[in-house]
C-alpha positions in Angstrom: 31.8 14.2 8.2 28.4 12.4 7.8 25.5 14.3 6.3 21.8 14.4 8.3 20.3 12.3 5.1 23.4 9.6 5.7 22.8 9.6 9.5 18.7 9.6 9.0 19.6 6.4 6.9 22.1 4.9 9.1 19.7 5.1 11.9 16.8 3.5 10.1 18.9 0.6 9.2 20.2 -0.4 12.3 17.8 -2.6 13.5 17.7 -4.9 10.2 21.5 -4.7 10.3 22.0 -6.2 14.0 22.4 -9.8 12.8 25.1 -10.6 9.9 24.3 -11.9 6.8 25.9 -14.9 7.8 24.2 -15.5 10.9 20.6 -15.7 8.9 23.0 -18.1 6.4 23.7 -20.8 9.3 20.6 -20.5 11.4 18.5 -21.6 7.8 20.9 -24.2 7.5 20.6 -25.9 10.8 16.5 -25.5 10.4 16.6 -27.2 7.4 18.9 -30.0 8.4 17.6 -30.3 11.9 15.7 -33.4 11.3 19.0 -35.2 9.3 20.7 -34.1 12.4 18.1 -35.7 15.0 18.0 -32.4 16.5 14.8 -32.1 18.6 12.0 -29.4 18.2 14.1 -27.3 16.1 13.2 -29.6 13.3 9.7 -28.8 13.2 10.3 -25.4 12.6 11.2 -26.5 8.8 7.4 -27.0 8.4 5.9 -23.5 8.9 8.8 -21.9 6.9 8.2 -24.6 4.3 4.9 -23.2 3.6 6.6 -20.2 2.0 9.1 -22.1 0.2 6.4 -24.2 -1.5 4.1 -21.3 -2.3 6.5 -19.4 -3.8 7.6 -22.2 -5.8 4.2 -23.6 -7.2 3.0 -20.0 -7.6 6.2 -18.9 -9.7 5.1 -22.6 -11.8 1.4 -20.9 -12.0 2.7 -17.2 -12.8 5.0 -18.9 -15.7 1.8 -20.9 -17.1 -0.1 -17.9 -17.4 2.1 -15.7 -18.9 3.1 -17.9 -21.6 -0.7 -18.8 -22.3 -1.4 -22.0 -20.0 -3.7 -22.2 -17.2 -3.0 -22.9 -13.4 -4.7 -24.3 -10.5 -5.9 -25.6 -8.2 -3.0 -25.2 -6.0 -3.1 -27.4 -2.6 -0.5 -27.0 0.3 -0.1 -30.1 2.7 0.3 -29.4 6.6 3.6 -31.3 6.2 5.1 -28.5 4.1 4.7 -29.8 0.8 2.1 -29.3 -1.9 1.4 -29.1 -5.8 0.0 -27.0 -8.4 -1.8 -28.7 -12.0 -0.6 -26.6 -14.7 -2.4 -26.9 -18.4 -0.8 -25.6 -21.3 2.0 -22.9 -21.5 5.2 -23.4 -22.5 6.9 -26.2 -20.4 10.4 -25.6 -20.6 9.7 -22.0 -18.8 6.8 -23.3 -16.5 9.1 -26.1 -15.5 12.4 -23.9 -15.0 10.1 -21.0 -13.2 9.5 -23.1 -10.1 12.9 -22.7 -8.0 13.8 -19.4 -10.3 10.7 -17.9 -8.8 11.9 -19.2 -5.7 15.3 -17.4 -5.8 13.4 -14.2 -7.0 10.5 -14.1 -4.4 13.1 -15.1 -1.3 15.6 -12.6 -2.4 13.1 -9.8 -2.4 11.7 -10.9 0.8 15.4 -10.8 2.5 16.0 -7.5 0.6 12.8 -5.9 1.7 13.3 -6.7 5.4 17.1 -5.4 5.1 15.7 -2.2 3.7 16.2 0.8 5.8 13.4 2.6 4.5 10.4 1.5 5.9 7.6 2.8 3.7 9.3 1.1 0.6 9.7 -2.4 2.6 6.1 -2.0 3.5 5.2 -1.2 -0.2 7.0 -4.3 -1.2 5.7 -6.5 1.7 2.2 -5.6 0.8 2.8 -6.0 -3.0 3.7 -9.8 -2.5 1.3 -10.6 0.1 -1.3 -9.0 -2.9 0.1 -11.3 -5.4 -0.2 -14.2 -3.0 -3.9 -13.2 -2.4 -4.7 -12.7 -5.6 -3.3 -16.1 -6.9 -4.7 -17.8 -4.0 -8.6 -16.3 -4.8 -8.4 -18.2 -8.2 -6.0 -21.3 -7.1 -7.3 -22.2 -4.0 -10.3 -24.7 -3.2 -9.7 -26.5 0.5 -9.8 -25.2 3.8 -6.3 -26.4 4.8 -4.3 -24.7 1.9 -6.9 -21.6 2.5 -5.9 -21.2 6.1 -1.8 -22.1 5.1 -1.8 -19.2 2.5 -4.2 -17.0 4.7 -1.0 -17.6 7.6 1.3 -16.2 4.9 -0.7 -13.2 3.8 -0.8 -12.0 7.4 3.0 -12.7 8.1 3.7 -10.0 5.4 1.0 -7.8 7.1 3.3 -7.9 10.1 6.0 -6.5 8.4 4.3 -4.0 6.4 2.7 -2.5 9.5 5.4 -3.2 12.1 8.5 -1.3 11.8 11.0 -3.2 14.3 14.1 -5.8 15.0 11.8 -8.5 15.0 10.0 -8.3 12.0 12.8 -7.3 10.1 14.9 -10.1 11.5 11.6 -12.9 11.1 11.6 -11.5 7.6 15.4 -11.9 6.7 15.2 -15.2 8.0 12.5 -16.5 5.6 13.9 -14.6 2.5 17.1 -16.8 3.5 14.9 -19.9 4.4 13.4 -19.8 0.6 16.4 -19.0 -1.0 18.4 -21.8 0.4 15.7 -24.1 0.1 15.6 -23.1 -3.5 19.3 -24.4 -3.7 18.8 -27.7 -1.4 15.9 -29.1 -3.0 16.9 -29.4 -6.7 19.8 -31.6 -5.3 17.6 -34.1 -4.4 15.9 -34.8 -7.9 19.2 -36.1 -8.6 18.5 -39.3 -6.1 15.3 -39.8 -8.1 16.8 -39.6 -11.4 19.3 -42.5 -10.4 15.7 -44.7 -9.9 14.8 -44.3 -13.4 11.8 -41.5 -12.0 11.5 -38.7 -14.7 8.6 -36.8 -12.9 10.6 -34.6 -11.1 11.0 -30.9 -12.6 14.6 -31.7 -13.8 13.3 -34.9 -15.5 10.4 -33.3 -17.3 13.0 -30.7 -18.5 15.1 -33.0 -20.1 12.5 -34.7 -21.7 11.5 -31.7 -23.0 14.9 -30.2 -24.2 17.1 -33.4 -24.4 19.5 -31.6 -21.9 20.5 -33.8 -19.2 18.3 -33.3 -16.3 21.7 -33.0 -14.1 22.4 -30.0 -16.0 19.3 -28.0 -15.1 19.8 -29.3 -11.7 23.0 -27.6 -11.8 21.6 -24.6 -13.2 19.3 -24.1 -10.6 22.0 -24.2 -7.9 24.2 -21.9 -9.9 21.3 -19.4 -9.9 21.1 -19.9 -6.4 24.5 -19.1 -5.4 24.2 -16.1 -7.4 21.3 -14.7 -5.7 23.2 -15.2 -2.2 26.2 -13.2 -3.9 23.7 -10.8 -4.8 22.1 -10.6 -1.6 25.4 -10.5 0.2 26.9 -7.6 -2.0 23.3 -5.5 -1.6 23.6 -6.0 2.0 27.3 -5.1 2.2 27.4 -1.9 0.4 24.4 -0.7 2.3 21.1 -1.4 0.2 19.6 1.3 -1.8 
C-alpha cells in the first residue's frame, strides 16, 4: 500500500523521470561528437552547451585559487565555447586539479537538481548555482561578450527555478550530463598535446608541479568522471532524496 506522501513524491518526479538516464547520456555523446561524425546542424549545439562546460571549469579553477590564498580573474569566454581565467598564487596542485573536478561536481549538481521531484528544493539549488555564477562574474568579467554569455547562463538557471515542468527539467538534466561527460572527454585530448611536448595543459602543469606523470592525472580525472556518472545513476535509480 502506497502512503499519501509517497504517492505525492512519485507524482512530482514523473515529469523529470520521463526520459531515462541513458538517453541523456547518448544524446550528450552525440552532440559532443557531432562535428567529428560530420552530423550537420547538431554539431552547432555543442557551442551553447559548451558555455556551461567552460564556465564551470574555469570558475572551479578560480574558486580553488581563492580558497588557497590566491587571486583569480579576469575570466574571458569566447563565442566558440572556449575560455580561460587568469590565476595568481594559491596552491597550484589544487587549482590545476580543480578545473575538471569542479566540472564533475557542478555537472552532477545540475543533473540531480533537475531530476529532483521536490520543486522547492531544486529551485533553491538552481538559484544557489546562479548566485555563485553571478557573484564570480561581478569580480571576473570585464568584456561585453563574456558578460553576455554569462548572463545567458544565469538566466538559464532562472528558468528551472521559476518553471517546474518537463521541458525545463529535461533540459537541465541534459546540461548536467553534458557538463560531466565533457569533463571526462576533454582531459583525454591533453594526452595528444603531451605527445608533442606541450606542457601547458592542466595535466602537463600538474606533472611539472608534482613529478607525477601527466597521464596519471588524466586517468584520475577520467576515473572521477565515471564515478560521478555512477553516483548520478544510482541516485536516480533509487528515487533521489
